[in-house]
VOPALUM-765923 format. One line per field, with one value per residue (C-alpha): residue in three letters; chain; x, y, z. Coordinates in Angstrom, 2 decimals, decimal comma, padded with zeros to 5 digits. Each point is the difference from the previous one (the first is absolute). Layout:
// residues N
residu	c(Ala | ...);
chaine	c(A | ...);
c1	c(X | ...);
c2	c(Y | ...);
c3	c(Z | ...);
END
This chain:
// residues 215
residu	c(Met | Glu | Asp | Gly | Arg | Lys | Thr | Pro | Lys | Leu | Arg | Glu | Thr | Phe | Val | Asp | Ala | Thr | Val | Ser | Leu | Arg | Asp | Val | Gly | Ile | Gly | Gln | Cys | Cys | Glu | Ile | Leu | Ala | Gly | Ser | Arg | Val | Glu | Tyr | Thr | Glu | Ile | Gly | Asp | Tyr | Ser | Tyr | Leu | Gly | Gln | Asp | Cys | Ile | Val | Ala | Asp | Ala | Thr | Ile | Gly | Arg | Phe | Cys | Ala | Ile | Ala | Ala | Gln | Val | Arg | Ile | Gly | Ala | Pro | Asn | His | Pro | Ile | Ala | Arg | Pro | Ser | Leu | His | Arg | Phe | Thr | Tyr | Cys | Pro | Glu | Tyr | Tyr | Asp | Ala | Thr | Ala | Glu | Arg | Asp | His | Ala | Phe | Phe | Arg | Asp | Arg | Arg | Ala | Asp | Arg | Val | His | Ile | Gly | His | Asp | Val | Trp | Ile | Gly | His | Gly | Val | Thr | Val | Leu | Pro | Gly | Val | Arg | Val | Gly | Asn | Gly | Ala | Val | Leu | Ala | Ala | Ser | Ala | Val | Val | Thr | Lys | Asp | Val | Pro | Ala | Tyr | Ala | Ile | Val | Gly | Gly | Val | Pro | Ala | Arg | Leu | Ile | Arg | Glu | Arg | Phe | Ala | Ala | Arg | Ile | Ala | Ala | Arg | Leu | Glu | Arg | Ile | Ala | Trp | Trp | Asp | Trp | Pro | Phe | Ala | Arg | Ile | Met | Glu | Arg | Leu | Pro | Glu | Phe | Gln | Ser | Glu | Asp | Ile | Glu | Ala | Phe | Cys | Glu | Arg | Trp | Asp | Arg | Pro | Ala | Gly | Glu | Arg | Ala);
chaine	c(A | A | A | A | A | A | A | A | A | A | A | A | A | A | A | A | A | A | A | A | A | A | A | A | A | A | A | A | A | A | A | A | A | A | A | A | A | A | A | A | A | A | A | A | A | A | A | A | A | A | A | A | A | A | A | A | A | A | A | A | A | A | A | A | A | A | A | A | A | A | A | A | A | A | A | A | A | A | A | A | A | A | A | A | A | A | A | A | A | A | A | A | A | A | A | A | A | A | A | A | A | A | A | A | A | A | A | A | A | A | A | A | A | A | A | A | A | A | A | A | A | A | A | A | A | A | A | A | A | A | A | A | A | A | A | A | A | A | A | A | A | A | A | A | A | A | A | A | A | A | A | A | A | A | A | A | A | A | A | A | A | A | A | A | A | A | A | A | A | A | A | A | A | A | A | A | A | A | A | A | A | A | A | A | A | A | A | A | A | A | A | A | A | A | A | A | A | A | A | A | A | A | A | A | A | A | A | A | A | A | A | A | A | A | A);
c1	c(080,28 | -000,58 | -003,33 | -000,92 | 003,11 | 002,29 | 003,78 | 002,39 | 002,88 | 003,29 | 003,45 | 002,11 | 002,80 | 003,45 | 003,12 | 003,07 | 002,26 | 002,93 | -001,74 | 001,38 | -002,89 | 000,48 | -003,06 | -002,37 | -003,81 | -001,07 | -003,65 | -002,24 | 001,06 | 003,20 | 003,45 | 003,68 | 002,09 | 003,61 | 002,81 | -001,73 | 000,52 | -002,97 | 000,16 | -002,14 | -002,49 | -003,83 | -001,23 | -003,74 | -002,16 | 000,63 | 003,37 | 003,05 | 003,48 | 002,58 | 003,40 | 003,01 | -002,15 | 001,39 | -002,65 | 000,23 | -002,22 | -002,88 | -003,94 | -001,06 | -003,65 | -002,16 | 000,12 | 003,60 | 002,05 | 003,69 | 002,65 | 003,27 | 003,01 | -001,91 | 001,41 | -002,53 | 001,28 | 003,72 | 001,38 | 001,66 | 003,64 | 000,21 | 001,22 | 000,17 | 002,44 | 003,61 | 000,19 | -002,59 | 001,52 | -001,67 | 002,71 | -002,23 | -003,20 | 001,25 | 003,24 | -000,28 | 001,11 | 003,38 | 000,34 | -001,98 | -000,03 | -001,77 | -003,72 | -002,24 | -001,77 | -003,59 | -001,50 | 001,14 | -001,51 | -003,41 | -000,12 | 000,70 | -002,63 | -002,51 | 000,76 | -002,40 | -000,83 | -003,67 | -001,25 | -003,70 | -002,16 | -000,01 | 003,75 | 002,08 | 003,67 | 002,30 | 003,22 | 002,85 | -001,72 | 001,42 | -002,45 | 001,72 | -001,02 | -002,81 | -001,71 | -003,78 | -001,34 | -003,67 | -002,73 | 000,31 | 003,50 | 002,67 | 003,61 | 001,81 | 002,90 | 003,43 | -001,52 | 001,19 | -002,83 | 001,10 | -003,23 | -003,74 | -001,94 | -003,86 | -002,29 | -000,29 | 002,98 | 002,71 | 003,62 | 003,31 | 003,90 | 002,67 | -001,29 | -003,56 | -002,36 | -003,28 | -000,52 | -003,66 | -003,36 | -001,66 | -003,45 | -001,50 | -000,08 | -003,91 | 000,52 | 002,71 | -002,14 | -002,86 | 002,08 | 001,06 | -003,46 | -000,94 | 002,95 | -000,57 | 003,03 | -002,36 | -002,59 | -000,16 | 001,96 | -003,24 | -001,41 | 002,97 | -000,07 | -003,55 | 000,86 | 002,94 | -001,05 | -000,32 | 003,53 | 001,04 | -001,66 | 001,90 | -003,37 | 001,17 | -002,91 | -002,78 | 002,00 | -000,19 | -003,62 | -001,07 | 001,63 | 000,86 | -003,32 | -001,17 | 001,43 | -003,41 | -000,41 | 003,46 | 000,11);
c2	c(100,97 | 002,37 | 000,54 | -003,42 | -001,68 | -001,81 | 001,33 | -002,74 | -000,36 | 001,92 | -001,20 | 002,12 | 002,17 | -001,94 | 001,57 | -002,51 | 000,41 | 001,18 | 003,05 | 003,19 | 002,73 | 003,73 | 002,48 | -002,37 | -000,29 | -003,29 | -000,92 | -003,04 | -003,52 | 001,29 | -002,04 | 001,08 | -002,90 | -000,83 | 002,41 | 003,12 | 003,45 | 002,63 | 003,49 | 003,17 | -001,89 | -000,72 | -003,31 | -000,45 | -003,11 | -003,24 | 001,00 | -002,20 | 000,45 | -003,00 | -000,73 | 002,58 | 002,90 | 003,54 | 002,48 | 003,73 | 003,25 | -001,60 | -000,43 | -003,31 | -000,66 | -002,91 | -003,48 | 000,71 | -002,98 | 000,78 | -002,69 | -000,62 | 002,27 | 003,22 | 003,21 | 002,67 | 003,56 | -000,57 | 003,16 | 002,51 | 001,30 | 004,09 | 000,16 | 003,83 | 000,16 | -000,20 | -003,42 | -002,84 | -001,30 | -000,62 | 002,05 | 002,90 | -000,90 | -002,29 | 001,71 | -001,25 | -003,51 | 001,38 | 002,99 | -000,10 | 003,82 | 000,23 | 000,20 | -001,85 | 001,60 | -000,34 | 002,02 | -002,53 | -002,68 | 001,71 | 000,71 | -003,82 | -001,07 | 002,34 | -001,37 | -002,90 | -002,82 | -000,61 | -003,31 | -000,28 | -002,95 | -003,53 | 000,62 | -002,85 | 000,51 | -002,60 | -001,51 | 002,41 | 003,33 | 003,21 | 002,74 | 003,62 | 002,55 | 002,29 | -002,53 | -000,50 | -003,30 | -000,07 | -002,55 | -003,43 | 000,57 | -002,72 | 000,65 | -002,54 | -002,23 | 002,02 | 003,42 | 003,43 | 002,06 | 003,69 | 001,65 | -000,19 | -003,16 | 000,59 | -002,25 | -003,27 | 000,42 | -002,88 | 001,38 | -001,60 | 000,55 | 002,64 | 002,34 | -001,14 | 000,85 | -001,04 | -003,49 | -000,06 | 000,89 | -002,59 | 001,03 | 002,71 | 003,19 | 000,01 | -003,32 | 001,29 | 003,07 | -002,30 | -002,05 | 003,35 | 000,99 | -003,79 | 000,53 | -003,64 | 000,31 | 002,16 | -002,61 | -002,08 | -003,30 | -001,80 | 001,49 | -000,67 | -003,80 | -000,28 | 001,21 | -002,15 | -001,78 | 003,31 | 000,82 | -003,37 | 000,58 | 002,04 | 001,28 | 003,58 | 001,69 | -002,14 | 001,00 | 003,64 | 000,07 | -001,84 | 002,49 | 003,18 | 001,55 | 003,51 | 001,10 | -000,22 | -003,82 | -001,47 | -002,62);
c3	c(100,71 | -002,95 | -001,79 | 001,15 | -001,14 | 001,82 | -000,16 | -000,80 | 002,39 | -001,21 | -000,06 | 002,32 | -001,29 | -000,05 | 000,33 | 000,18 | 002,83 | -001,99 | -001,62 | 001,14 | 000,65 | 000,78 | 000,18 | -002,23 | 000,18 | -001,28 | -000,81 | 000,62 | -001,59 | -001,24 | -000,50 | 000,07 | -000,64 | 001,33 | -000,41 | -001,02 | 001,39 | 000,28 | 001,37 | -000,26 | -001,75 | 000,05 | -001,36 | -001,01 | 000,98 | -001,79 | -001,54 | 000,25 | -000,60 | -000,95 | 001,44 | 000,26 | -001,21 | 001,09 | 000,30 | 001,40 | -000,22 | -001,78 | 000,09 | -001,32 | -000,71 | 000,75 | -001,79 | -001,33 | -000,91 | 000,38 | -000,96 | 001,61 | -000,17 | -001,01 | 001,00 | 000,53 | 000,77 | -000,76 | 001,16 | -002,35 | 000,76 | -000,27 | -003,54 | -000,09 | 002,63 | -000,50 | 001,31 | 000,04 | 003,08 | 003,13 | 001,92 | -001,25 | 001,85 | 002,72 | 000,96 | 003,24 | -001,14 | -000,45 | 002,41 | 003,39 | 000,21 | -003,31 | -000,21 | -002,16 | -003,03 | 001,33 | -002,73 | -002,35 | 001,78 | 000,32 | -003,69 | -000,56 | 002,38 | -001,86 | -003,49 | 000,43 | -002,30 | -000,41 | -000,95 | -000,94 | 000,83 | -001,61 | -001,54 | -000,85 | 000,25 | -001,51 | 001,41 | 000,40 | -001,05 | 001,28 | 000,37 | 000,27 | 002,51 | -000,86 | -002,44 | -000,10 | -001,00 | -001,08 | 000,99 | -001,76 | -001,43 | -000,60 | 000,33 | -001,92 | 001,68 | 000,33 | -001,23 | 001,21 | 000,48 | -000,24 | -001,11 | 001,03 | -001,30 | -001,16 | 001,37 | -001,55 | -001,97 | -000,45 | 000,09 | -000,35 | -000,69 | 001,12 | 000,29 | -000,04 | -003,03 | -000,93 | -001,42 | -000,39 | 001,84 | 001,90 | -001,11 | -002,21 | 001,39 | 000,55 | 001,80 | 002,12 | 000,95 | 000,83 | 002,47 | 001,63 | 000,50 | 001,47 | 002,26 | 001,28 | 002,16 | 002,64 | 000,02 | 003,40 | -000,28 | 000,38 | -002,88 | -002,05 | 000,93 | -000,81 | -003,43 | -000,35 | -003,09 | -001,57 | 000,57 | -001,21 | -003,28 | -002,99 | -001,24 | 001,04 | -001,98 | 002,03 | 003,28 | -001,01 | -001,43 | 003,41 | 002,65 | -001,82 | 000,96 | 000,84 | 003,22 | 001,82 | -001,29 | 001,18 | 002,30);
END
């Protein structure tokens, strides 16, 4: 019980048996579909990944919708070295006496992708290492995202460029302040009709209150 309200029963997190996981934190009520591979990643509550995604070195917020065949954190090769080939950082593959370049992999792990809350990533999108995607953004299908994406922006293309803003800047700022993704899920479901409405002005007017009045 919370504030006298009954908390609805949540679906359990589902990870298909064919999914490969390595050092992954998964929130509640998440879904990862068949054939996906996820490593060194944190996935926030209520987010879901479609089939055949590859995700590495990423932090993904809550309520994210990620379509099939998305690649997040696609690793870069060492373009400043004399050779791009993996023998420079995985020489042990070719010579048992050689040692892996551990510093290279530490740097790769540190160059994380950060996906905000309530982000929609379309089919076949690639997000490169180090990119930050703001809350409420949309990455259009097949985009290659090489630079940071502002909150509530819609980007697409190769490389991805701004298509348009989802909302005027003042509305986006109000939604960021409301931060509904941090509400208890029972409260979100109580207010479901408001989420189903396209009257974004009314939503912001109702819930963008001074900090001491928010509920």
